[in-house]
C-alpha positions as CSV (number, residue, x, y, z in Angstrom):
1,M,122.7,87.6,101.1
2,N,120.5,85.1,99.3
3,E,120.6,84.8,95.5
4,P,118.0,87.1,93.8
5,L,114.5,85.7,93.5
6,L,113.7,88.1,90.7
7,T,116.2,89.7,88.3
8,V,114.9,92.3,85.8
9,T,117.4,93.4,83.0
10,N,116.8,96.1,80.4
11,L,113.0,96.0,80.7
12,N,111.2,98.3,78.3
13,V,107.4,98.7,78.1
14,G,105.8,100.8,75.4
15,F,102.2,101.3,74.2
16,G,101.4,101.6,70.5
17,T,99.0,104.6,69.9
18,K,97.8,106.5,66.9
19,S,100.3,109.3,67.8
20,G,103.3,106.9,68.2
21,I,104.9,104.8,70.9
22,V,104.4,105.9,74.5
23,Q,107.4,104.6,76.4
24,A,106.1,103.8,79.8
25,A,109.1,102.0,81.2
26,T,112.6,102.4,79.9
27,D,115.8,100.4,80.7
28,I,114.6,99.1,84.0
29,N,117.1,97.0,85.9
30,F,116.7,95.7,89.5
31,E,116.7,92.6,91.7
32,I,114.5,91.4,94.6
33,R,115.9,88.9,97.1
34,P,113.9,86.3,99.1
35,G,112.2,87.9,102.1
36,E,113.1,91.5,101.0
37,V,110.8,94.4,100.7
38,L,111.6,96.6,97.6
39,A,109.6,99.9,97.5
40,V,109.0,101.6,94.2
41,V,108.2,105.3,94.6
42,G,107.5,108.2,92.3
43,E,104.7,110.5,91.0
44,S,101.7,109.2,89.1
45,G,102.6,108.2,85.6
46,S,106.2,107.4,86.4
47,G,105.9,103.8,85.3
48,K,105.6,102.0,88.6
49,S,102.4,100.0,88.0
50,V,103.3,99.5,84.3
51,T,106.6,97.7,85.4
52,A,104.7,95.5,87.8
53,L,102.0,94.6,85.3
54,A,104.7,93.7,82.8
55,L,106.2,91.3,85.3
56,M,102.8,89.6,85.6
57,R,102.3,89.7,81.9
58,L,99.0,91.5,82.4
59,H,99.0,94.0,79.6
60,P,96.8,95.0,76.6
61,D,97.5,93.8,73.0
62,N,99.1,97.1,72.0
63,T,101.9,96.7,74.5
64,I,105.5,96.2,73.3
65,I,107.7,94.6,76.0
66,T,111.4,93.8,75.6
67,G,114.1,92.8,78.0
68,D,114.7,89.9,80.4
69,V,112.8,88.9,83.5
70,Q,114.2,85.9,85.4
71,F,112.1,84.6,88.3
72,N,113.3,81.6,90.3
73,G,115.1,80.3,87.2
74,L,112.2,81.0,84.8
75,D,112.2,83.5,81.9
76,L,108.8,85.1,82.5
77,L,108.6,87.1,79.3
78,N,109.1,84.0,77.1
79,L,106.8,81.6,78.9
80,N,103.7,80.5,77.0
81,D,100.3,81.6,78.3
82,R,99.6,78.3,80.0
83,D,102.8,78.2,82.0
84,M,102.4,81.9,82.9
85,R,98.9,81.3,84.2
86,A,100.3,78.5,86.4
87,I,102.8,81.0,88.0
88,R,100.5,84.0,88.1
89,G,98.5,83.9,91.4
90,S,100.6,81.0,92.7
91,D,104.4,81.8,92.8
92,V,103.8,85.5,91.9
93,A,100.7,87.3,93.2
94,M,99.5,90.9,93.0
95,I,97.4,93.1,95.2
96,F,95.8,95.4,92.7
97,Q,95.3,99.1,93.3
98,D,91.5,99.2,93.4
99,P,90.0,96.1,95.0
100,M,86.5,97.2,94.1
101,T,87.2,96.8,90.4
102,A,89.7,94.0,90.8
103,M,87.1,91.7,92.5
104,N,84.1,90.2,90.7
105,P,80.9,91.9,92.1
106,V,78.6,88.9,91.4
107,F,80.6,86.3,93.4
108,S,81.0,86.3,97.2
109,V,84.5,87.1,98.5
110,G,84.9,83.6,99.9
111,A,84.0,82.1,96.5
112,Q,86.6,84.2,94.8
113,I,89.3,83.0,97.3
114,V,88.2,79.4,96.8
115,E,88.6,79.8,93.0
116,T,92.1,81.2,93.5
117,I,93.0,78.2,95.6
118,R,91.5,75.5,93.4
119,V,92.6,76.8,90.0
120,H,96.1,76.1,91.1
121,D,95.4,72.9,93.0
122,S,92.3,71.0,91.8
123,A,93.0,68.3,94.4
124,V,91.7,70.6,97.1
125,S,88.0,70.1,97.8
126,K,85.6,73.0,97.7
127,Q,84.9,72.4,101.4
128,D,88.6,72.6,102.3
129,A,89.2,75.6,100.1
130,W,86.2,77.3,101.8
131,S,87.7,76.6,105.2
132,R,91.0,77.9,104.0
133,S,89.3,81.1,102.7
134,V,87.8,81.8,106.1
135,D,91.2,81.2,107.8
136,L,92.8,83.7,105.3
137,L,90.2,86.3,106.0
138,Q,90.8,85.9,109.7
139,L,94.5,86.1,109.2
140,V,94.2,89.5,107.4
141,G,92.0,90.8,110.2
142,V,88.5,90.7,108.6
143,P,86.0,90.6,111.5
144,E,83.5,87.7,111.6
145,P,85.3,85.9,108.8
146,K,82.8,83.0,108.5
147,R,79.9,85.4,107.9
148,R,82.0,87.8,105.8
149,A,83.2,85.1,103.5
150,S,79.6,84.7,102.2
151,Q,79.2,88.4,101.5
152,Y,79.9,90.3,98.3
153,P,82.6,93.0,97.7
154,H,80.1,95.9,97.9
155,E,79.2,94.8,101.4
156,Y,82.8,95.4,102.6
157,S,84.3,98.7,103.6
158,G,87.3,100.0,101.6
159,G,89.7,98.8,104.3
160,M,88.0,95.4,104.4
161,R,88.1,95.0,100.6
162,Q,91.8,95.7,100.7
163,R,92.3,93.0,103.3
164,A,90.2,90.6,101.3
165,M,92.4,91.4,98.2
166,I,95.5,90.6,100.3
167,A,93.8,87.3,101.5
168,M,93.2,86.3,97.8
169,A,96.8,87.3,96.9
170,I,98.4,85.2,99.6
171,A,96.1,82.2,99.2
172,N,98.7,80.1,97.5
173,E,101.7,81.4,99.6
174,P,103.5,83.2,96.7
175,K,107.2,83.6,96.7
176,L,106.8,87.2,95.4
177,L,104.0,89.5,96.4
178,I,103.5,92.7,94.3
179,A,101.5,95.3,96.3
180,D,100.3,98.1,94.0
181,E,99.3,101.1,96.1
182,P,97.8,98.8,98.8
183,T,96.8,101.7,101.0
184,T,95.3,104.1,98.4
185,A,92.2,106.0,99.6
186,L,92.5,104.6,103.1
187,D,92.7,106.7,106.2
188,V,96.0,106.6,108.1
189,T,94.7,104.2,110.8
190,V,93.6,101.7,108.2
191,Q,96.8,102.2,106.3
192,A,98.8,101.2,109.3
193,Q,96.6,98.2,109.9
194,V,96.9,97.0,106.2
195,M,100.7,97.4,106.3
196,E,100.9,95.5,109.5
197,V,98.9,92.7,107.9
198,L,101.3,92.6,104.9
199,H,104.3,92.3,107.2
200,E,102.6,89.5,109.2
201,V,101.9,87.7,106.0
202,Q,105.4,88.2,104.8
203,A,106.7,86.8,108.1
204,E,104.3,83.9,107.9
205,T,105.1,82.9,104.3
206,G,108.7,84.2,103.9
207,S,107.8,85.9,100.6
208,A,109.5,88.9,99.0
209,M,107.4,92.0,98.4
210,M,107.5,94.7,95.7
211,L,105.7,97.6,97.3
212,I,104.5,100.3,94.8
213,T,103.5,103.6,96.4
214,H,103.8,107.3,96.3
215,D,103.8,107.6,100.1
216,L,107.3,108.1,101.3
217,G,106.2,107.9,104.9
218,L,104.8,104.5,104.3
219,V,108.1,103.4,102.7
220,A,110.2,104.6,105.6
221,G,108.7,102.1,108.0
222,S,108.1,99.2,105.6
223,A,111.0,98.7,103.0
224,D,114.5,97.4,103.0
225,R,115.4,99.1,99.7
226,V,113.9,101.8,97.6
227,Q,113.9,102.6,93.9
228,V,112.7,106.0,92.7
229,M,111.1,106.3,89.3
230,Y,110.4,109.3,87.1
231,A,109.1,109.6,83.5
232,S,109.6,105.8,82.9
233,R,113.2,105.5,84.2
234,L,114.8,104.5,87.5
235,M,116.4,107.7,89.0
236,E,117.9,106.3,92.2
237,T,118.1,103.0,94.0
238,G,119.4,102.4,97.5
239,T,118.7,101.4,101.1
240,I,116.2,103.3,103.3
241,D,119.0,105.3,104.9
242,Q,120.8,106.1,101.6
243,I,117.6,107.4,100.0
244,F,116.3,109.4,102.9
245,Y,119.6,110.7,104.3
246,E,122.2,110.3,101.6
247,S,120.3,110.9,98.4
248,R,122.4,111.8,95.4
249,N,119.5,112.6,93.0
250,P,117.7,115.9,92.5
251,Y,114.4,114.3,91.9
252,T,114.6,112.1,95.1
253,M,115.6,115.2,97.0
254,A,112.7,117.2,95.6
255,L,110.3,114.4,96.6
256,L,111.6,114.4,100.1
257,D,111.4,118.2,100.3
258,S,107.8,118.1,99.3
259,T,106.8,115.5,102.0
260,P,105.9,116.5,105.5
261,D,108.0,114.9,108.3
262,V,106.6,113.3,111.4
263,D,108.7,115.4,113.7
264,G,107.5,118.6,112.2
265,L,111.0,120.0,111.8
266,K,110.5,121.3,108.3
267,E,109.5,124.9,108.4
268,N,108.2,124.9,104.8
269,L,107.3,122.3,102.2
270,E,108.8,122.8,98.8
271,P,106.5,121.6,96.0
272,I,108.0,120.4,92.8
273,P,107.3,123.0,90.1
274,G,105.6,122.1,86.8
275,N,104.3,118.7,85.7
276,P,105.7,115.4,84.6
277,P,106.6,115.3,80.9
278,S,104.7,113.6,78.1
279,L,106.1,110.1,77.6
280,L,105.1,110.5,73.9
281,N,107.5,113.4,73.5
282,P,109.9,113.5,76.5
283,P,112.4,116.4,76.8
284,S,116.0,115.9,75.6
285,G,118.6,114.7,78.1
286,C,117.3,114.3,81.6
287,A,113.5,114.1,81.8
288,F,113.5,115.9,85.1
289,R,115.6,118.8,83.7
290,P,112.6,121.3,83.1
291,R,111.6,121.0,86.8
292,C,115.1,120.6,88.4
293,S,116.6,123.4,90.5
294,F,120.1,121.9,89.8
295,A,119.7,121.7,86.1
296,A,122.5,123.0,83.8
297,D,123.3,123.0,80.1
298,V,124.9,119.5,80.4
299,C,121.6,118.1,81.5
300,A,120.1,118.8,78.0
301,G,122.5,116.4,76.3
302,E,122.3,112.7,76.5
303,V,120.1,110.8,79.0
304,P,122.3,110.4,82.1
305,K,123.3,106.8,83.0
306,R,122.9,105.3,86.4
307,I,126.1,105.7,88.3
308,P,127.2,103.8,91.5
309,V,127.6,106.2,94.4
310,G,128.0,103.6,97.2
311,D,127.3,100.0,98.2
312,D,124.0,99.0,96.5
313,H,123.3,102.7,95.8
314,D,123.2,104.4,92.4
315,S,121.8,107.5,90.9
316,R,120.9,108.9,87.4
317,C,122.2,112.4,87.2
318,A,124.7,114.2,84.9
319,R,125.9,116.5,87.8
320,I,126.3,113.8,90.4
321,D,129.9,114.7,91.2
322,E,128.8,118.3,91.9
323,L,125.6,117.5,93.7
324,A,127.0,116.9,97.1
325,V,128.8,120.3,97.0
326,L,125.7,122.1,95.7
327,V,123.6,120.6,98.5
328,G,126.1,121.6,101.1
329,E,126.0,125.2,99.8
330,T,122.2,125.5,99.8
331,S,121.6,123.8,103.1
């Protein structure tokens, strides 16, 4: 396997508030290799987008970030603003969650793609950059790209805006593409089309992708590896088969139990009881303990560590040795 393109070590992201520090990402460790698709899943508020924005250094002034982020030999957290701007949008690009608010409403879509190209390569003429923007819109499946390039974001449908956002993100052929909920609010047909575009782009450019989503069905057909987040921490990391068929984490298993399957073999869906905890005052021990059907007294002690359970597979659970037996008894 190739050397990692991105290595994240002990990443912590907190937000200073009047009530104290809200710890939005805690002790995050992972790698992404060239050409790989790493999916990050979990409920809203688990820290998925916060982690991605920290990698891009797109955070408000009240953010406290510690740790180490190595990208292609560069220490992203310690780069000055000028060097980071040169990487952001060029070597590392992001597809934002809501393209309507991420795009400028007073400039045409084509003009915004042109700006993305020329800000990183001023030697490209406006005419060439415009031709490139039309080609990119055609690549991502926007109909009538020459006409559509002159239109404004509000003149695009939701699916087309998402495609335009993808075109803007891939304009400089990034080595790493971060897709933050790229199919949010889209119907299933358009979701499939958008994911197909992303895979075509990845095949065309050879880029790695960090796919942030809460849709496990989307993950099953799109990712190489999966990491599951809950209450700011990574709970489990593994391959698609390990996560879907050999999970060793109660939270991952609860997510899977609450998700419909395509074959319709599940007789009943099991919702996860309760709500995610406050990140300002998280519970002691395992954060998932108040909602976990496998919780025991030991879970209220220290925060469990991530424990290897197989090749490239680890889980954060204090009862990991008993979990396989418990699952067997309840199945």
